C-alpha positions, 0 to 999 in steps of 0.5 A: 198409157204413155210409152217411150219408143226407141231403138230398144223397143217400147217401154211404158211409163208410170204416171201414178194414181188417177185423181178420184174424179177421173177414176169415177169418170172412166168407170162410168164410161166403161160401164156405158161401153159395156152396156152398149155392147150388150145392147148390140148383142141382144138388140136391147132397147133397155140396155141401149137406154142404160148405156146412154143414161150412165154416160157422164156426157149425156145430161139426163135420162130424158135426153138419153131417151130422146136421142135413142128414139131419134136414132132408132127412127133415123137409122132404122135400128131394130131394138126390143 
């Protein structure tokens, strides 16, 4: 959120409505974050895979699965 900071304090500035394509992007990222948190809380492979799959920067489910499996092997994560 853009703000103005001066001697009087901090005041947020209105920026108007987000373009629809950005709103969709932010919603996808927020859901990805939510699923990642659930994956950590429950040591859940399924939630971790879903978190990657809904992330708009991950190009495919196969890439998400490959990345997750490699991270588990390399970092020693224990997911159920």
